[in-house]
BABA-973902 format. One line per 3 residues: number of its first residue (from 1); their letters; for each residue y, x, z of N, C-alpha, C. Coordinates in steps of 0.02 Angstrom, whole numbers, plus 32768, in hexadecimal, padded with zeros to 4 digits. Layout:
NUM = a = Y X Z Y X Z Y X Z  ...
END
This chain:
1 = xxx = 3086 4834 38A2 30BB 4837 38DB 3095 4807 3917  30B4 4824 3948 307F 4800 3993 30C0 47C6 39B1  30D8 479E 3984 311B 4768 39A6 310B 4731 39CC
4 = xxx = 311B 471D 39F9 3103 46DE 3A23 3155 46B5 3A12  3141 4672 3A46 3163 4637 3A42 31A6 465C 3A50  31A0 4676 3A99 31D9 4692 3ABC 3215 46C8 3A98
7 = xxx = 31EA 46DD 3A5A 3210 470E 3A2E 3238 46E0 39FE  320D 46C3 39DA 3230 469C 39A3 326B 4660 39C6  325E 4646 39FF 32AF 4628 3A21 32CF 4655 3A27
10 = xxx = 32CB 4685 3A4A 3312 46B4 3A50 3322 46CF 3A1A  3308 46D4 39E5 3323 46E7 39A1 335E 46B3 3987  3340 4689 3989 3351 4655 3979 3394 4640 3995
13 = xxx = 3391 4642 39E9 33C9 462C 3A07 3409 4668 39FA  33F1 469F 3A01 3421 46ED 39E1 3437 46D0 39AA  3403 46A5 3973 342E 4698 3939 345D 4658 3938
16 = xxx = 3459 4622 394B 347C 45FC 395B 34B2 4607 397F  34B9 4632 39B7 34EB 4649 39D3 3520 466F 39BE  3506 4698 398E 3531 46DB 3978 3538 470B 399B
19 = xxx = 351E 4727 39D6 3518 4730 39EF 34DC 4752 3A21  34DB 4795 3A2F 3484 47A2 3A65 34A5 4794 3A9F  34E2 4789 3AB1 34F0 4770 3B04 34E4 4729 3AFD
22 = xxx = 350A 4709 3ACB 3500 46B6 3AC9 34BA 46A0 3ABC  3491 46CD 3AA6 344C 46C0 3A96 340E 46C7 3AD7  3424 4703 3AFD 3406 46FB 3B3A 341D 46CB 3B5C
25 = xxx = 344D 46AB 3B72 3474 4675 3B87 3448 463C 3B77  3446 462A 3B49 341E 45EA 3B25 33D6 45F2 3B45  33B6 462F 3B31 336E 4626 3B3D 3363 4637 3B91
28 = xxx = 3393 4640 3BB9 3396 463B 3C06 3364 468B 3C07  337C 46B3 3BEC 3365 46FB 3C03 33AB 472C 3C0B  33A0 4756 3C30 33D5 4788 3C49 33DD 47C3 3C00
31 = xxx = 3424 47CC 3BFC 3423 47F4 3BBB 3412 481F 3BBE  3403 484D 3BEC 33C8 4892 3BDE 3386 487C 3BD5  336C 4848 3BE5 333D 4825 3BCB 331E 4827 3B87
34 = xxx = 335D 47F3 3B77 3363 47E3 3B2B 3378 4816 3AFD  339D 4846 3B0D 33A7 4889 3AD8 3351 48AF 3ADC  3330 48B2 3B19 32FA 48D5 3B0D 32AD 48AF 3AEB
37 = xxx = 32BA 486D 3AFD 3289 482D 3AC8 32AC 4847 3A6D  32E7 4850 3A68 32F8 483A 3A36 32EF 488C 3A0D  3302 48C5 3A1C 32E7 4909 3A18 32A8 48FE 39F3
40 = xxx = 3267 48DF 3A2A 3234 48E5 3A23 321A 48CE 39DD  3244 4886 39D4 323D 4861 39A0 3236 488A 3966  3266 48B2 3961 328D 48D0 3933 3254 4902 3914
43 = xxx = 323B 4923 394E 3211 4960 3948 31CB 4940 3928  31CE 490A 393F 317E 48F6 3928 3183 48DC 38E4  31B4 48C4 38C7 31B3 48B1 3894 31D0 48DB 3869
46 = xxx = 31EA 4918 3881 31EA 4955 3845 322F 494E 3828  3255 491C 383E 3286 4926 380D 32D0 48F8 383E  330F 491E 3824 3335 48FD 3852 3354 48B0 3830
49 = xxx = 3350 4875 386E 335A 483D 3872 33A3 4828 3875  33DA 485A 38A1 340C 4848 38A6 3443 487F 388D  3474 486A 3884 34B6 488A 3878 34E0 4882 38AF
52 = xxx = 34E2 48BE 38CF 3515 48C6 3913 3559 48D3 3902  358F 48A1 3927 35D3 48AF 3910 35F3 48AC 3949  361E 48C6 3960 365D 48D1 3997 364D 487C 39AA
55 = xxx = 3653 4853 3991 3666 4800 39AF 3612 47E4 39AD  35E5 47F2 39A2 35B8 47CB 399B 357A 47F6 3964  3553 47CC 393F 3527 47DF 3913 352C 47B9 38E7
58 = xxx = 3508 47CB 38A9 34F3 47A0 387B 34A6 47BA 384E  347D 4798 3826 343C 4790 3812 3434 47BA 37CD  3407 47E7 37CA 33F7 47FD 379D 33C9 47D8 3777
61 = xxx = 33B9 47E3 3737 338D 47B5 3711 3363 47AD 3733  3330 47F7 374B 32FF 47DE 3770 3313 47C2 37A5  3346 47B2 37DA 3346 4796 3809 3361 474F 37EA
64 = xxx = 3376 4733 37B3 3385 46FB 37A8 333A 46D7 3796  330E 46F2 3766 32CA 46E7 3778 32A3 46E3 37B0  32B0 46FA 37D8 3281 46EF 382C 329E 46D0 3850
67 = xxx = 32E1 46B9 3842 3300 4686 386B 32F8 4637 3856  32DD 463D 3802 32D1 45F7 37E2 328E 45E1 37F6  3254 461E 37F7 320D 460F 3802 320D 4603 384A
70 = xxx = 3230 4635 386D 322E 4618 38BE 3242 45DB 38BF  3280 45B2 38A9 3293 4567 38B9 3254 453A 38AE  3239 4548 386E 31F4 4529 3852 31BB 452B 388C
73 = xxx = 31A3 4568 389F 317B 4572 38CC 319B 453D 3910  31CF 4546 392A 31D6 4532 395E 31D4 44D7 3964  31FD 44C7 3922 31FC 4482 390B 31BB 4467 391D
76 = xxx = 3179 447D 38ED 313A 4464 38EC 3113 446A 3928  312C 4499 3951 30FD 4492 3999 3119 4463 39C2  3150 445C 39BE 3160 4410 39EE 3157 43DA 39CD
79 = xxx = 3147 43CB 3980 312B 439C 3957 30D2 4392 398A  30B8 43D0 398B 306C 43CA 399F 3079 43BF 39E0  309E 43DE 3A15 309B 43C3 3A5D 30B2 4378 3A68
82 = xxx = 30D1 435A 3A34 30E3 4310 3A35 309A 42E2 3A1F  307C 4306 39F1 3047 42EC 39CB 3006 42DA 3A06  2FFD 4327 3A18 2FD0 4328 3A54 2FE6 4303 3A91
85 = xxx = 3017 4301 3AA3 3035 42C2 3AE8 3019 428C 3ACF  303F 4265 3A9D 302C 4239 3A73 2FCC 4218 3A8C  2FB5 425B 3A79 2F53 4244 3A83 2F4F 424D 3ADA
88 = xxx = 2F79 4278 3AF8 2F5C 4273 3B45 2F71 423D 3B7B  2FB3 4219 3B48 2FC1 41E4 3B6D 2FCA 41B5 3B51  2F8E 419C 3B31 2F69 415E 3B25 2F95 4146 3ADB
91 = xxx = 2FBB 4163 3AC8 2FE5 412D 3A97 2FC9 413F 3A49  2FB0 416F 3A49 2F8A 4183 39FA 2F41 4196 3A04  2F16 418E 39D5 2ECA 41A0 39CA 2E9E 4154 39BD
94 = xxx = 2E5A 416E 39BC 2E2C 412F 39C2 2E15 412E 39F8  2E09 40F3 3A0A 2DD4 40D5 3A4D 2D9C 40AB 3A21  2D49 40CA 3A49 2D2B 40BD 3A40 2D13 4070 3A70
97 = xxx = 2D1F 402F 3A59 2CFA 400F 3A87 2CB3 3FDC 3A80  2C8A 3FD4 3AA6 2C43 3FB6 3A9D 2C59 3F78 3AC1  2C37 3F33 3A9C 2C4A 3EF6 3AA6 2BFF 3ED6 3AA3
100 = xxx = 2BF5 3EA8 3ACB 2BA2 3E6A 3AB1 2BCB 3E3C 3A86  2B97 3E1F 3A6B 2BAE 3DF3 3A2A 2BD3 3DC2 3A49  2BE1 3D99 3A78 2C0E 3D65 3A97 2C64 3D78 3A9F
103 = xxx = 2C51 3DC5 3AAC 2C9D 3DCC 3AB4 2CC0 3DE6 3A62  2C84 3E02 3A3E 2CA9 3E1F 3A05 2CBB 3DD1 39D2  2C88 3D92 39E2 2C9A 3D68 39B2 2CC2 3D39 39CD
106 = xxx = 2CF1 3D3A 3A06 2D16 3D07 3A11 2D5B 3D2D 3A45  2D3D 3D53 3A70 2D71 3D5D 3A9A 2D94 3DAE 3A7E  2D7D 3DD7 3A74 2D9C 3E08 3A46 2DCE 3DF5 3A1D
109 = xxx = 2DBA 3DE2 39DB 2DEC 3DCC 399F 2E3A 3DDB 39B7  2E50 3D90 39CB 2E91 3D92 39DD 2EA9 3DBF 3A05  2E8D 3DD2 3A34 2EAA 3DFA 3A60 2EAD 3E4A 3A4F
112 = xxx = 2E8F 3E60 3A21 2E83 3E9D 39FE 2EC0 3E9E 39D2  2EC4 3E61 39A7 2EF2 3E6C 397B 2F39 3E71 399E  2F40 3E4E 39CB 2F83 3E4B 39E8 2F99 3E9F 3A03
115 = xxx = 2F61 3EB4 3A26 2F69 3F00 3A3A 2F72 3F27 3A14  2F45 3F2D 39D7 2F57 3F50 39A0 2F8C 3F58 3973  2FA6 3F24 3975 2FF0 3F16 395A 302D 3F34 3986
118 = xxx = 3014 3F33 39CE 3050 3F59 39E8 3044 3F91 3A10  3014 3FB5 39E4 2FF5 3FF9 39EE 2FE5 4013 39A8  3013 4027 3976 3006 402D 393F 2FEE 4081 3923
121 = xxx = 2FE6 40AB 3958 2FDA 40E4 394B 2F8C 40F0 3976  2F61 40AC 3983 2F28 40AC 399C 2EF3 4087 397A  2EAF 40A5 3977 2E8A 4076 395A 2E5E 4078 397F
124 = xxx = 2E27 403A 3983 2DEF 4033 39A3 2DB0 402D 3975  2D80 4055 3990 2D32 4052 3960 2D1D 401A 3992  2D0D 3FF0 397A 2CE0 3FB7 3991 2CA6 3FA0 398D
127 = xxx = 2C70 3FA8 39C7 2C22 3FA9 39A3 2C09 3F7B 39CF  2BD6 3F49 39C1 2BB5 3F17 39DF 2B7C 3F46 39F9  2B67 3F35 3A3F 2B2B 3F40 3A5E 2B0E 3EF0 3A8A
130 = xxx = 2AC7 3EFB 3AA6 2AC6 3EDF 3AD0 2AE8 3EEB 3B0F  2AF2 3EC6 3B46 2B0D 3EE0 3B86 2AE3 3F1D 3BA8  2AA0 3F0C 3BA6 2A7B 3F4E 3BBE 2A83 3F86 3BB6
133 = xxx = 2A95 3F86 3B6A 2A8F 3FCF 3B47 2AD8 3FDA 3B59  2B11 3FBC 3B5C 2B53 3FC4 3B6B 2B4D 3FE6 3BB0  2B2A 3FC6 3BE2 2B31 3FF0 3C1F 2B19 402D 3C18
136 = xxx = 2AD6 4046 3BFB 2AA9 406E 3BF6 2AD1 409E 3BCF  2B0A 40A4 3BA1 2B2C 40D9 3B86 2B5E 40DA 3BAA  2B76 40B1 3BE2 2BB7 40C8 3BF4 2BA4 40E8 3C3A
139 = xxx = 2B59 40DC 3C66 2B59 4100 3C8C 2B2C 4148 3C77  2B14 4157 3C3F 2B01 418B 3C31 2B3D 41B6 3C13  2B86 419C 3C0F 2BB1 41C3 3C04 2BBC 41AF 3BB7
142 = xxx = 2B96 419B 3B88 2B9B 41A0 3B3E 2BE0 4175 3B17  2BF4 4146 3B47 2C25 4123 3B5E 2C45 4110 3B7A  2C7E 410E 3B71 2CC8 40FC 3BBC 2CC9 40BD 3BCD
145 = xxx = 2CC2 4075 3B92 2CC2 4035 3BBA 2CBD 4000 3B95  2CA9 3FD8 3B9C 2C84 3FA3 3B76 2C86 3F60 3B95  2C85 3F19 3B71 2C7E 3ED1 3B94 2C3B 3ED0 3B82
148 = xxx = 2C25 3EB3 3BD1 2BDE 3E98 3BD3 2BDE 3E51 3BF0  2BA6 3E54 3BF2 2B92 3E05 3C21 2B86 3E07 3C70  2BB5 3DEB 3C9D 2B9D 3E06 3CE0 2B51 3DEF 3CE5
151 = xxx = 2B27 3DD7 3CB5 2ADE 3DCB 3CD0 2AB6 3E0E 3CD6  2ADA 3E3A 3CA2 2AC5 3E89 3CAA 2AC4 3EA2 3CFB  2A93 3ECF 3D00 2A8C 3EFE 3D2A 2AA5 3F33 3D26
154 = xxx = 2AFD 3F44 3D44 2B1A 3F77 3D30 2B17 3FAB 3D51  2AF4 3FB2 3D87 2ADC 3FF0 3DA6 2B15 3FFF 3DD8  2B3B 402F 3DC4 2B5A 4042 3DFD 2BB0 4037 3DE5
157 = xxx = 2B98 402C 3DA3 2BEE 4024 3D77 2C09 3FED 3D91  2C4D 3FED 3D76 2C8D 3FBA 3D95 2C80 3F7E 3D5D  2C7C 3F4A 3D73 2C79 3F0B 3D50 2CBE 3EDC 3D4A
160 = xxx = 2CDE 3ECB 3D20 2D22 3EA8 3D37 2D1F 3E59 3D0A  2D0F 3E2C 3D2A 2D0F 3DF0 3D06 2D5E 3DE7 3CE9  2D42 3DDB 3C9D 2D83 3DB2 3C85 2D8C 3D80 3C5D
163 = xxx = 2D52 3D4F 3C54 2D48 3D1A 3C20 2D11 3CFA 3C31  2D07 3CB8 3C35 2CDB 3C82 3C41 2C96 3C9E 3BF4  2C64 3C9C 3BF4 2C33 3CB5 3BB9 2BEE 3C83 3BBB
166 = xxx = 2C07 3C4D 3BC1 2BBB 3C19 3BCA 2B8D 3C10 3B84  2B5B 3C2A 3B8B 2B36 3C03 3B49 2B1A 3BBD 3B4F  2B15 3BA2 3B16 2B04 3B5C 3B16 2AD0 3B4A 3ACA
169 = xxx = 2AB6 3B1C 3AD7 2A73 3B09 3AA1 2A92 3AD9 3A6C  2A98 3AD4 3A31 2ABC 3AB2 39FF 2A75 3A9F 39E2  2A7C 3A55 39D4 2A41 3A43 39A1 2A4A 3A14 3976
172 = xxx = 2A42 39FD 3946 2A4B 39D5 390D 2A66 3996 3929  2A9A 396B 3909 2A84 390E 3915 2A54 3900 3927  2A58 38D4 3930 2A1C 38AD 3951 29C2 38C4 3955
175 = xxx = 29D7 38F9 3972 29A0 3929 397E 298B 3908 39D0  2937 3900 39DF 292A 38F7 3A0D 294B 3901 3A5E  296A 393B 3A67 297B 395F 3A9C 29D8 3955 3A8F
178 = xxx = 29DE 3937 3A6C 2A2F 3932 3A61 2A60 38FF 3A9F  2A36 38F0 3ABF 2A51 38BE 3AFB 2A34 38E2 3B41  2A02 3902 3B2F 29DF 392B 3B68 2A16 3962 3B96
181 = xxx = 2A09 394C 3BD8 2A2F 3981 3C13 2A04 39A5 3C2C  2A17 39E5 3C4B 29FC 3A0E 3C7E 29C9 3A39 3C50  29DB 3A3D 3C0B 29A6 3A59 3BEC 29AB 3AB0 3BFA
184 = xxx = 2969 3ACC 3BF0 2970 3B1C 3BF7 2949 3B38 3BBB  293A 3B79 3BAE 2922 3B94 3B7F 28CD 3B7E 3B7C  28C7 3B73 3BBF 2866 3B53 3BB2 2861 3B0A 3BA3
187 = xxx = 28A1 3AFA 3B9E 2881 3AB8 3B83 2892 3AA8 3B33  28A6 3AEA 3B1C 28A6 3AF1 3AC1 289B 3B22 3AAC  285E 3B45 3ACC 2852 3B94 3AC2 2825 3B7D 3A70
190 = xxx = 280E 3B40 3A6A 27DD 3B36 3A30 27FF 3B23 39FD  2840 3B15 3A03 2859 3AD9 39CF 2874 3B15 39A3  2884 3B0B 395C 289E 3B3B 3920 28DC 3B4D 3937
193 = xxx = 28E0 3B8A 3921 292D 3BAC 3936 2946 3BCF 3903  299A 3BBC 390E 29B8 3BEE 38DC 29C5 3C2C 38FD  29D7 3C6F 38D2 29D9 3CA2 390C 2A13 3CC2 38D5
196 = xxx = 2A38 3CF0 38FE 2A69 3D2F 38DB 2A24 3D5D 38CC  2A45 3D92 38A1 2A2A 3DC5 3882 2A0A 3DF7 38B4  29C8 3E0F 38A8 29AE 3E2E 38D2 29DA 3E6C 38F8
199 = xxx = 29DF 3E8B 3923 29FA 3EC2 394A 2A45 3E93 395B  2A5A 3E54 3956 2A82 3E33 397B 2A75 3E3B 39B3  2AA3 3E53 39EC 2A9F 3E4D 3A30 2A90 3E19 3A5A
202 = xxx = 2ABF 3DDF 3A3F 2AAC 3D95 3A4D 2A63 3D7E 3A5D  2A42 3D89 3A0A 2A1F 3D6E 3A01 29DB 3D96 3A20  29D4 3DCB 3A2E 29B3 3E0C 3A4B 29A7 3DEA 3A8C
205 = xxx = 29D5 3DDB 3AA9 29E8 3DC6 3B00 29BA 3D8E 3AF6  29C2 3D5C 3AD4 29A7 3D19 3AD9 2957 3D22 3AC6  2945 3D4A 3A92 28FD 3D4B 3A7C 28D3 3D8B 3AC2
208 = xxx = 28FE 3DA3 3AED 28DC 3DC5 3B17 28D2 3D94 3B60  28FB 3D54 3B55 28F8 3D23 3B8D 28BB 3CFA 3B6F  28A3 3CED 3B33 2867 3CD1 3B21 282F 3CE9 3B33
211 = xxx = 282F 3D2F 3B1E 2800 3D56 3B27 27EB 3D5C 3B79  281D 3D51 3BA4 2812 3D5D 3BE0 27F2 3D09 3BF7  27EC 3CDD 3BD5 27D5 3C95 3BE1 277B 3CA1 3BB6
214 = xxx = 2784 3CDC 3B8B 2735 3CE0 3B81 2744 3CBA 3B2F  276C 3CBD 3AFF 2789 3CA7 3AC8 27AF 3CD2 3A98  2796 3CBB 3A58 27BF 3CDD 3A25 27DD 3CA4 3A04
217 = xxx = 2828 3CAA 39EF 2838 3C71 39DF 2827 3C72 3988  282D 3C2F 3989 2813 3C1C 393A 285E 3C1F 390D  2875 3C50 38F1 28B3 3C58 38CA 28A3 3C3A 387A
220 = xxx = 28D9 3BFC 3870 28D2 3BEA 382F 28FB 3C0F 37F2  2936 3C28 3815 295A 3C50 37F2 2991 3C70 3814  29A5 3CBC 3802 29CD 3CF1 382B 29F5 3CE4 3801
223 = xxx = 2A3C 3CE2 3826 2A86 3CDC 37F6 2AB5 3CFF 3819  2AE2 3D26 37EC 2B0E 3D61 3801 2B4C 3D3F 3821  2B50 3D01 382A 2B96 3CE2 384A 2B89 3CBD 3867
226 = xxx = 2BB8 3C9B 38A0 2B9E 3C5A 38C9 2BBF 3C30 389F  2BE4 3C1A 3859 2BEC 3BEC 3830 2BBD 3BD6 3824  2BA2 3C0D 37F1 2B4C 3BEF 37D9 2B2A 3BDB 3807
229 = xxx = 2B21 3BFF 3842 2AF2 3BDE 3880 2B07 3B9B 3890  2B38 3B94 389C 2B49 3B41 38B0 2B31 3B1B 387A  2B4A 3B33 3825 2B31 3AEC 380A 2AEA 3AED 3800
232 = xxx = 2AC4 3B1E 3800 2A7C 3B1F 37F6 2A5F 3AF1 3834  2A7B 3AE9 3878 2A70 3AC0 38A3 2A7E 3A7F 388B  2AB4 3A81 3875 2AD3 3A36 3864 2AB7 3A04 382D
235 = xxx = 2A90 3A36 3807 2A5F 3A13 37CF 2A1C 3A12 37E2  2A1B 3A12 382F 29D8 3A08 383E 299B 3A48 3834  29B6 3A84 381F 2981 3AA8 382D 294E 3AD6 386B
238 = xxx = 2986 3AC3 3895 2975 3AD3 38D3 2999 3ADE 390D  2984 3AF0 3945 29B5 3AF3 3978 29C5 3B41 398D  29FF 3B57 39A5 2A2A 3B7D 39B3 2A53 3B92 39F5
241 = xxx = 2A41 3BD4 3A13 2A75 3BEA 3A44 2AA8 3C0B 3A32  2AF1 3BE7 3A4E 2B28 3C11 3A47 2B47 3C17 3A70  2B80 3C37 3A61 2BB5 3C45 3A9C 2BDF 3C03 3AAC
244 = xxx = 2BE4 3BD6 3ADF 2C16 3B8E 3AEB 2C4F 3B9C 3AC8  2C84 3BC7 3AB4 2CAA 3BD7 3AA4 2CA8 3BCD 3A4A  2C65 3BEF 3A34 2C65 3BDE 39E2 2C48 3B91 39F1
247 = xxx = 2C24 3B77 3A17 2C17 3B3D 39FC 2C59 3B0F 3A02  2C7F 3B0B 3A31 2CC0 3AF3 3A32 2CE9 3AF2 39F5  2CF1 3B37 39D0 2D06 3B41 3993 2CF3 3B1D 3962
250 = xxx = 2CA5 3B11 3953 2C8D 3AFC 391E 2C78 3ABE 3918  2C73 3A98 395D 2C63 3A61 3962 2C86 3A23 393A  2CCA 3A34 3925 2CF1 3A10 3903 2CF6 3A18 38B3
253 = xxx = 2CD1 3A53 38A7 2CB0 3A55 385D 2C67 3A43 384B  2C48 3A4A 387B 2C03 3A1B 3869 2BE9 39FD 38AE  2BB3 39CA 3897 2BAA 3997 38C2 2B5C 39A5 38E2
256 = xxx = 2B67 39E6 390D 2B32 39ED 3949 2B4E 39C4 3995  2B27 39D4 39B3 2B19 39B1 39F4 2B19 3A08 3A1D  2B4C 3A19 3A57 2B3E 3A3E 3A79 2B2F 3A0F 3AB3
259 = xxx = 2AFF 3A44 3AD8 2AC9 3A38 3B19 2AD7 3A71 3B49  2AF3 3A67 3B7C 2AEA 3AA2 3BB3 2AAA 3ACD 3BCA  2AA4 3B0A 3BCF 2A62 3B13 3BE3 2A64 3B2A 3C2F
262 = xxx = 2A38 3B2B 3C46 2A2C 3B2D 3C8C 2A14 3B6E 3CAC  29F5 3B9C 3C84 29F8 3BDE 3C9D 2A22 3BFA 3CAE  2A0F 3C23 3CF0 2A47 3C44 3CFC 2A66 3C76 3CD4
265 = xxx = 2A32 3CA2 3CA8 2A55 3CC8 3C7B 2A7E 3CAF 3C48  2A85 3C70 3C38 2ABE 3C47 3C1E 2AF8 3C45 3C36  2AF1 3C41 3C70 2B3E 3C30 3C8B 2B51 3C74 3C9E
268 = xxx = 2B78 3C90 3C70 2B93 3CDF 3C73 2BDC 3CE9 3C69  2BF9 3D25 3C7B 2C2E 3D2E 3C71 2C52 3D6D 3C5B  2C6E 3D7E 3C2D 2C80 3DBC 3C08 2CAF 3DF0 3C3A
271 = xxx = 2C90 3E1E 3C39 2CA2 3E58 3C5B 2CB2 3E97 3C4B  2CF0 3EB2 3C6D 2CFB 3EEF 3C5D 2CC8 3F27 3C82  2CB3 3F47 3C5B 2C77 3F88 3C8C 2C94 3FD6 3C76
274 = xxx = 2C9C 3FF2 3CA4 2CAE 4038 3CA0 2C9A 4062 3CCF  2CA3 409D 3CDF 2C92 40CA 3D2A 2CBD 40CA 3D51  2CFB 40D8 3D48 2D32 40D2 3D7D 2D6C 40D0 3D5E
277 = xxx = 2DA9 40B1 3D7C 2DDA 40B3 3D4B 2DEF 4112 3D46  2DEE 412B 3D77 2DF2 416C 3D63 2DDE 4189 3D40  2DAB 4178 3D21 2D81 419F 3CE4 2D97 4176 3CA1
280 = xxx = 2DCB 4145 3CAA 2DCC 412E 3C73 2E04 415D 3C49  2E0B 4173 3C06 2E39 4181 3BDE 2E82 4153 3BDE  2EBA 4184 3BD0 2EEB 415A 3BD4 2EF4 411C 3BA4
283 = xxx = 2EE7 411C 3B72 2ED4 40E3 3B34 2EB3 40B1 3B58  2E7C 40C2 3B60 2E4B 4084 3B89 2E5C 406D 3BC2  2E70 408B 3BDD 2E85 4077 3C27 2ECE 401E 3C10
286 = xxx = 2F01 4050 3BE7 2F27 4021 3BC2 2F03 3FDC 3BA5  2EC0 3FDF 3B82 2EB4 3FAC 3B54 2E84 3F71 3B94  2E67 3F9F 3BB5 2E43 3F77 3BE9 2E6A 3F40 3C22
289 = xxx = 2EA3 3F77 3C1D 2EDA 3F42 3C49 2F00 3F1A 3C26  2F09 3F20 3C04 2F19 3EE9 3BB9 2ED3 3EA6 3BBE  2EA9 3EBB 3BAF 2E77 3E72 3B9C 2E5D 3E69 3BE9
292 = xxx = 2E67 3E98 3C1B 2E68 3E66 3C67 2E9C 3E48 3C6B  2EE5 3E40 3C54 2F18 3E00 3C65 2F19 3DDB 3C31  2EF6 3DD4 3BF2 2EFE 3DA5 3BB8 2EE4 3D70 3BBA
END
């Protein structure tokens, strides 16, 4: 059978109205057009679907089955349209968001948990990358948006600052540098360092700046979390560089000392990065707007 949605809708309207005239009116069709369509439906089916009476129609057994199945198909079609519309308007689906270490460690968790609780049909795939990598992914069209440092060369992309992201040096208690001011990476580049695991975006950034000074940092140990990182520093194993928000969170738990770094790259802001507002999907646009105003 070569039935279309309009044929099924017309037949259901006729069945519900109990007459061809009433069904045509419900389907917004002229009576002649509805009658012609109904004739073609029955010819195509090869079986009578209606019994004509002087005051209306009745359904044959085949007509009962046809009406039942047609209602189901029409209902499923509306459900499909609603589900696809939810993806199109950004109220359902999965968002791929890239972010640097500082954004993932401190800025995003409380905000994403609130946003996800308010959008139960949306999911976020969060991936950590360096700011340089994120810019490259967005510029090449692989990524839609991300959170990066304002120290990165964003090329022609849009950068919108949303939070401070200063990096600080943390040193063990009673360390010779614990009372020093005006420190830069060059002042501590020969110190033993605590580091995060290889591949960590923040650690790669710090290692790159050390390499630009002609040094490879001496990593005593690499940790998987800032908690363990700060504990190692407090126990005198080495010094480390972390976001100031991380240092402030753990300084009440561990007795390390926080010192500001004077390097320009250490005075950062977390920024939203994307090509243009018009290029964002509805869901990503909603998420970035939320992050910008929280």
